[in-house]
SERO-4910 file (N, C-alpha, C, O; in steps of 0.05 Angstrom, whole numbers):
BEGIN
 pado doro    nc1    nc2    nc3   cac1   cac2   cac3    cc1    cc2    cc3    oc1    oc2    oc3
  Met    A    740    289   1152    731    265   1166    737    268   1196    757    280   1204
  Ser    A    719    258   1212    721    262   1241    742    244   1253    750    223   1242
  Asp    A    752    252   1276    772    236   1290    761    208   1297    776    189   1296
  Asn    A    735    207   1304    723    181   1311    724    162   1287    729    138   1290
  Val    A    719    172   1263    720    155   1239    749    146   1234    754    123   1229
  Leu    A    767    165   1235    795    159   1229    807    139   1249    825    124   1243
  Ala    A    797    140   1274    807    122   1295    792     95   1295    801     77   1310
  Gly    A    771     93   1280    754     69   1282    766     44   1269    783     46   1251
  Asp    A    757     21   1278    767     -5   1267    761     -7   1237    778    -17   1222
  Asn    A    737      1   1229    730     -2   1200    749     14   1183    759      4   1163
  Tyr    A    755     39   1190    773     56   1175    801     43   1173    815     46   1153
  Asn    A    809     30   1195    835     18   1197    836    -11   1189    856    -25   1193
  His    A    814    -21   1178    812    -49   1169    820    -69   1190    835    -88   1185
  Leu    A    809    -65   1214    814    -83   1237    787    -96   1244    768    -83   1252
  Tyr    A    787   -123   1243    762   -138   1249    767   -153   1275    787   -168   1277
  Arg    A    750   -150   1294    752   -164   1320    733   -188   1320    709   -184   1321
  Phe    A    745   -211   1320    729   -236   1320    729   -246   1348    747   -260   1357
  Val    A    708   -239   1363    707   -245   1392    682   -261   1399    669   -256   1419
  Thr    A    677   -281   1384    655   -299   1389    662   -327   1380    684   -331   1370
  Asp    A    644   -346   1383    650   -372   1372    648   -372   1342    635   -354   1330
  Val    A    660   -391   1329    659   -394   1300    634   -409   1292    630   -432   1299
  Asn    A    616   -395   1278    591   -408   1269    584   -396   1242    598   -379   1231
  Asp    A    561   -404   1231    554   -394   1205    550   -364   1204    558   -350   1185
  Val    A    538   -352   1225    534   -323   1226    560   -308   1230    565   -289   1215
  Ser    A    576   -316   1249    601   -301   1255    620   -303   1231    633   -283   1225
  Ala    A    622   -326   1218    639   -328   1194    629   -311   1172    644   -297   1158
  Gln    A    602   -310   1167    591   -294   1146    594   -264   1151    600   -249   1132
  Val    A    590   -256   1175    594   -227   1182    622   -219   1177    627   -197   1166
  Cys    A    641   -235   1185    670   -229   1180    676   -228   1150    688   -209   1141
  Met    A    666   -248   1135    671   -248   1106    659   -223   1093    671   -211   1075
  Thr    A    635   -216   1101    621   -192   1090    637   -167   1095    640   -150   1077
  Thr    A    647   -164   1119    663   -141   1126    689   -140   1110    697   -119   1099
  Leu    A    703   -163   1109    728   -164   1093    723   -159   1064    739   -146   1051
  Ala    A    701   -169   1053    694   -164   1025    689   -134   1020    698   -124    999
  Arg    A    676   -121   1038    670    -92   1035    697    -77   1034    701    -60   1017
  Trp    A    715    -83   1053    741    -70   1053    756    -76   1027    769    -58   1016
  Ser    A    755   -100   1018    769   -108    993    759    -92    969    775    -83    953
  Arg    A    733    -89    967    721    -75    944    726    -45    946    731    -32    926
  Met    A    726    -34    970    730     -5    974    759      3    971    765     25    962
  Glu    A    777    -15    979    805     -9    978    821    -34    970    832    -48    987
  Pro    A    821    -40    944    835    -64    935    864    -65    944    878    -45    944
  Lys    A    872    -88    953    900    -94    962    907    -79    988    931    -77    995
  Cys    A    887    -70   1003    893    -58   1029    902    -79   1049    896   -102   1047
  Asp    A    917    -70   1069    924    -88   1091    899    -91   1109    884    -72   1113
  Met    A    896   -115   1120    874   -121   1138    885   -136   1162    905   -151   1160
  Glu    A    872   -133   1185    879   -148   1209    854   -160   1221    834   -146   1224
  Ile    A    856   -185   1229    835   -199   1243    846   -207   1270    866   -221   1272
  Val    A    832   -198   1291    841   -204   1319    821   -225   1330    797   -220   1332
  Phe    A    832   -248   1338    815   -269   1349    817   -271   1379    839   -271   1390
  Asn    A    795   -272   1392    792   -280   1420    767   -298   1420    745   -289   1427
  Ser    A    772   -323   1412    749   -340   1406    754   -368   1417    776   -379   1416
  Pro    A    732   -381   1426    734   -409   1436    733   -429   1413    733   -453   1418
  Gly    A    731   -420   1388    729   -438   1365    700   -444   1359    682   -429   1367
  Gly    A    696   -466   1345    669   -473   1338    668   -491   1314    684   -509   1311
  Ser    A    650   -485   1296    644   -502   1273    667   -503   1253    677   -482   1244
  Ile    A    676   -527   1248    698   -531   1229    691   -524   1201    707   -513   1186
  Thr    A    666   -530   1192    658   -525   1165    655   -495   1160    664   -484   1140
  Asp    A    642   -481   1179    639   -452   1177    667   -438   1179    672   -419   1165
  Gly    A    684   -449   1196    711   -438   1198    727   -441   1173    742   -423   1166
  Phe    A    724   -464   1160    740   -468   1135    729   -451   1112    744   -444   1094
  Ala    A    704   -443   1113    693   -424   1093    708   -398   1097    717   -385   1077
  Leu    A    710   -389   1121    725   -364   1127    754   -367   1121    766   -348   1109
  Tyr    A    766   -389   1128    795   -394   1122    800   -391   1092    819   -378   1083
  Asp    A    783   -405   1076    786   -403   1047    783   -375   1037    798   -366   1019
  Tyr    A    764   -360   1049    760   -333   1040    784   -315   1046    792   -298   1030
  Ile    A    796   -319   1070    820   -303   1077    842   -310   1058    857   -292   1049
  Leu    A    846   -335   1051    867   -342   1031    862   -329   1004    880   -321    991
  Ser    A    836   -328    996    830   -315    970    837   -285    971    845   -274    951
  Leu    A    833   -272    994    841   -244    996    871   -241    995    881   -222    983
  Arg    A    885   -259   1007    915   -258   1005    923   -261    975    941   -247    966
  Lys    A    911   -280    961    917   -284    933    910   -259    916    923   -254    896
  Ala    A    891   -244    925    882   -220    911    901   -196    917    897   -174    906
  Gly    A    921   -200    934    940   -179    939    937   -165    966    952   -146    971
  His    A    919   -173    983    916   -162   1009    937   -175   1028    941   -199   1027
  Lys    A    948   -158   1045    965   -169   1067    947   -173   1091    936   -153   1101
  Ile    A    944   -197   1100    927   -203   1122    943   -211   1147    960   -229   1146
  Thr    A    940   -196   1168    952   -202   1193    931   -215   1211    909   -204   1214
  Thr    A    937   -238   1222    919   -250   1242    933   -248   1269    957   -252   1271
  Arg    A    917   -242   1289    928   -238   1316    909   -251   1336    885   -253   1331
  Ser    A    920   -260   1358    903   -271   1379    910   -256   1405    933   -253   1412
  Ile    A    889   -248   1418    890   -239   1446    871   -257   1461    851   -266   1450
  Gly    A    877   -262   1486    859   -280   1501    865   -308   1493    882   -322   1504
  Met    A    849   -318   1473    854   -345   1463    845   -348   1434    827   -334   1424
  Ala    A    859   -366   1421    851   -375   1394    849   -405   1398    868   -420   1395
  Ala    A    825   -414   1405    821   -442   1412    808   -457   1388    791   -446   1374
  Ser    A    817   -481   1384    804   -499   1365    803   -486   1337    824   -480   1326
  Met    A    780   -482   1326    778   -471   1299    790   -443   1297    800   -435   1276
  Ala    A    788   -428   1318    801   -401   1318    831   -403   1315    844   -386   1303
  Gly    A    843   -424   1327    871   -429   1323    878   -435   1295    900   -427   1285
  Ile    A    861   -450   1281    865   -456   1253    863   -430   1237    879   -425   1219
  Leu    A    843   -414   1243    839   -388   1229    863   -370   1233    870   -355   1215
  Leu    A    875   -371   1257    899   -355   1262    921   -362   1242    937   -345   1235
  Gln    A    922   -387   1232    942   -395   1212    938   -383   1185    956   -385   1168
  Ser    A    914   -371   1179    908   -362   1152    922   -336   1145    922   -328   1121
  Gly    A    933   -322   1164    945   -296   1158    973   -298   1146    987   -317   1149
  Asp    A    980   -276   1131   1008   -274   1121   1026   -273   1145   1048   -285   1146
  Val    A   1018   -257   1165   1033   -254   1190   1014   -262   1213    991   -254   1214
  Arg    A   1025   -279   1231   1009   -290   1253   1022   -281   1279   1046   -285   1284
  Ile    A   1006   -267   1296   1017   -255   1321    999   -264   1344    975   -266   1342
  Met    A   1012   -269   1367    997   -274   1391   1006   -253   1412   1029   -246   1415
  Gly    A    986   -244   1428    992   -228   1451   1007   -245   1472   1003   -269   1473
  Arg    A   1023   -232   1488   1039   -247   1508   1022   -265   1526   1031   -286   1535
  Glu    A    998   -256   1533    981   -271   1551    960   -289   1537    943   -300   1550
  Ala    A    963   -291   1511    943   -307   1495    950   -336   1496    973   -344   1502
  Trp    A    930   -353   1491    933   -382   1490    923   -393   1464    903   -383   1453
  Leu    A    936   -414   1454    928   -428   1430    920   -456   1438    934   -470   1453
  Leu    A    897   -465   1429    887   -492   1434    886   -508   1408    873   -500   1389
  Ile    A    901   -530   1407    900   -548   1384    890   -575   1394    900   -586   1414
  His    A    870   -585   1381    860   -612   1388    846   -625   1365    840   -613   1345
  Glu    A    842   -651   1368    828   -666   1347    800   -655   1344    788   -643   1363
  Ala    A    789   -658   1320    761   -648   1315    742   -664   1333    746   -688   1338
  Ser    A    721   -650   1342    701   -664   1357    674   -662   1342    670   -642   1327
  Phe    A    657   -681   1346    632   -681   1331    612   -699   1345    619   -716   1362
  Met    A    587   -696   1338    566   -714   1346    552   -723   1321    548   -708   1302
  Thr    A    545   -748   1321    531   -759   1298    511   -780   1307    515   -793   1328
  Met    A    491   -784   1291    473   -806   1296    462   -815   1270    462   -800   1250
  Gly    A    451   -838   1270    441   -850   1245    448   -879   1243    456   -892   1262
  Lys    A    446   -889   1218    454   -916   1213    484   -920   1217    499   -901   1215
  Val    A    492   -944   1222    520   -950   1227    537   -940   1204    559   -928   1208
  Gly    A    529   -944   1179    544   -935   1156    547   -905   1155    568   -895   1148
  Glu    A    526   -891   1163    527   -861   1163    547   -852   1185    563   -833   1180
  Val    A    547   -865   1208    565   -858   1229    594   -863   1220    612   -847   1225
  Lys    A    599   -886   1207    626   -892   1197    634   -872   1176    657   -863   1175
  Asp    A    616   -864   1158    622   -844   1138    630   -817   1151    650   -804   1142
  Thr    A    615   -809   1171    621   -784   1185    648   -786   1199    664   -767   1199
  Ser    A    654   -809   1211    679   -813   1224    703   -812   1204    723   -800   1211
  Glu    A    699   -823   1181    720   -821   1160    724   -792   1151    747   -784   1147
  Trp    A    703   -778   1149    705   -750   1141    720   -734   1162    736   -717   1156
  Ile    A    713   -739   1188    727   -725   1210    757   -732   1210    774   -715   1215
  Asp    A    763   -757   1204    792   -765   1202    806   -748   1180    828   -739   1184
  Lys    A    792   -745   1157    803   -728   1136    807   -699   1145    827   -687   1139
  Met    A    787   -689   1159    789   -661   1169    813   -659   1189    828   -639   1188
  Cys    A    816   -678   1206    839   -678   1225    866   -677   1210    884   -662   1217
  Glu    A    868   -694   1189    893   -694   1173    897   -667   1160    920   -657   1158
  His    A    875   -655   1151    877   -629   1138    886   -607   1158    903   -590   1152
  Val    A    875   -608   1182    883   -589   1203    913   -593   1209    928   -573   1212
  Ile    A    921   -618   1213    950   -623   1218    967   -612   1196    988   -600   1201
  Asp    A    958   -616   1171    974   -606   1148    976   -575   1148    998   -565   1142
  Ile    A    955   -561   1156    956   -532   1157    976   -523   1178    994   -507   1172
  Phe    A    974   -534   1203    993   -526   1224   1021   -534   1216   1040   -519   1220
  Ala    A   1025   -559   1206   1052   -568   1199   1064   -552   1176   1088   -546   1177
  Ser    A   1048   -544   1156   1058   -528   1134   1068   -501   1144   1090   -492   1137
  Arg    A   1051   -488   1160   1058   -461   1169   1082   -463   1188   1100   -446   1187
  Ala    A   1083   -483   1206   1105   -486   1225   1131   -492   1210   1152   -482   1217
  Ser    A   1129   -509   1190   1153   -516   1174   1165   -492   1160   1189   -488   1160
  Ala    A   1147   -475   1149   1157   -451   1136   1170   -432   1156   1189   -418   1149
  Ala    A   1159   -430   1180   1169   -412   1200   1195   -422   1213   1212   -405   1219
  Thr    A   1197   -448   1217   1220   -459   1232   1241   -472   1214   1263   -478   1222
  His    A   1233   -476   1188   1251   -490   1169   1257   -519   1178   1278   -530   1172
  Lys    A   1238   -531   1193   1240   -559   1202   1223   -576   1183   1206   -566   1169
  Asp    A   1228   -602   1184   1214   -621   1168   1184   -622   1174   1175   -625   1197
  Lys    A   1168   -618   1153   1139   -618   1156   1128   -644   1167   1110   -644   1184
  Lys    A   1138   -667   1158   1129   -693   1168   1135   -696   1197   1118   -707   1212
  Gly    A   1158   -687   1206   1165   -689   1234   1147   -671   1251   1139   -679   1273
  Ile    A   1140   -648   1241   1122   -630   1255   1094   -642   1257   1081   -641   1278
  Ala    A   1085   -654   1235   1059   -667   1235   1058   -689   1256   1038   -692   1270
  Ala    A   1079   -705   1257   1080   -727   1277   1079   -715   1306   1067   -726   1324
  Phe    A   1094   -693   1310   1094   -680   1336   1067   -670   1343   1058   -672   1367
  Ile    A   1052   -658   1325   1025   -649   1330   1007   -673   1337    992   -672   1357
  Lys    A   1008   -694   1322    991   -718   1327    997   -729   1355    978   -736   1369
  Lys    A   1022   -729   1363   1029   -740   1389   1017   -722   1411   1008   -732   1432
  Asn    A   1018   -696   1407   1010   -678   1428    980   -672   1429    970   -663   1450
  Trp    A    965   -677   1408    936   -671   1410    919   -696   1413    895   -694   1417
  Ser    A    931   -719   1411    916   -744   1412    901   -747   1439    913   -749   1460
  Arg    A    875   -747   1437    857   -752   1459    860   -732   1482    854   -738   1505
  Arg    A    868   -707   1475    870   -687   1496    870   -659   1483    874   -656   1459
  Asp    A    865   -639   1500    867   -612   1492    896   -603   1496    907   -607   1518
  Trp    A    909   -592   1475    937   -584   1477    937   -553   1477    935   -540   1456
  Trp    A    940   -542   1501    942   -513   1504    971   -504   1503    989   -516   1515
  Leu    A    976   -483   1487   1003   -472   1484   1002   -443   1491    984   -428   1483
  Ser    A   1022   -435   1506   1026   -406   1512   1035   -393   1486   1042   -406   1467
  Ala    A   1035   -366   1486   1044   -352   1462   1073   -359   1456   1080   -362   1433
  Glu    A   1090   -360   1476   1118   -367   1472   1122   -395   1461   1138   -399   1443
  Glu    A   1106   -414   1471   1107   -441   1460   1098   -442   1431   1110   -455   1414
  Ala    A   1076   -427   1425   1066   -427   1398   1087   -415   1379   1090   -425   1357
  Lys    A   1102   -395   1388   1123   -383   1371   1146   -403   1368   1156   -407   1346
  Lys    A   1153   -416   1390   1175   -436   1389   1170   -458   1369   1188   -466   1354
  Tyr    A   1145   -467   1367   1138   -489   1349   1130   -479   1321   1125   -496   1304
  Gly    A   1130   -453   1317   1125   -442   1290   1095   -438   1284   1088   -434   1261
  Phe    A   1078   -440   1304   1049   -436   1300   1042   -406   1298   1019   -400   1290
  Val    A   1060   -389   1306   1057   -360   1302   1084   -349   1295   1105   -361   1300
  Asp    A   1084   -325   1284   1109   -313   1275   1121   -295   1297   1146   -292   1298
  Ser    A   1105   -283   1314   1115   -266   1335   1096   -264   1358   1072   -270   1356
  Val    A   1107   -256   1380   1092   -251   1405   1096   -222   1411   1118   -211   1412
  Asp    A   1074   -208   1416   1077   -180   1424   1057   -171   1445   1057   -148   1453
***
């Protein structure tokens, strides 16, 4: 095997997610991870995010898929360089091990959306977004609680306080301090 193959990201099961989260980017990532899983069951994989975030529904499809790979015996490391903003920050939480580069930033904020239609449809969408926000808070609070051994409900309240009606940017060190990542390197 050539040195180029041995040094390549595919050979080393390293996926670079460097775009917004959408149906295509999530599908391409899942297809690549599925290929690695079939070719080498239970192999270690790493996903590196430098992403502004994007679609919450497409992102949760990828999130669920990463969790299924972990359940199948793969060790998944998620890492951020640059930024893991919005949905990319949620995806960062999906790894067994979560790492941020020293100069990376994490953005946590309430879900944003646009809707139009009848008043009832808008209210239904708003209720669904509220559920998604609670789910996002639960993901961050669960992972942070496990990392810091602090009360999950207290962490959830802390997140709600800090993301309400604003973008909450955290440095890598702040993200580690609050338990949103396991290490900074």
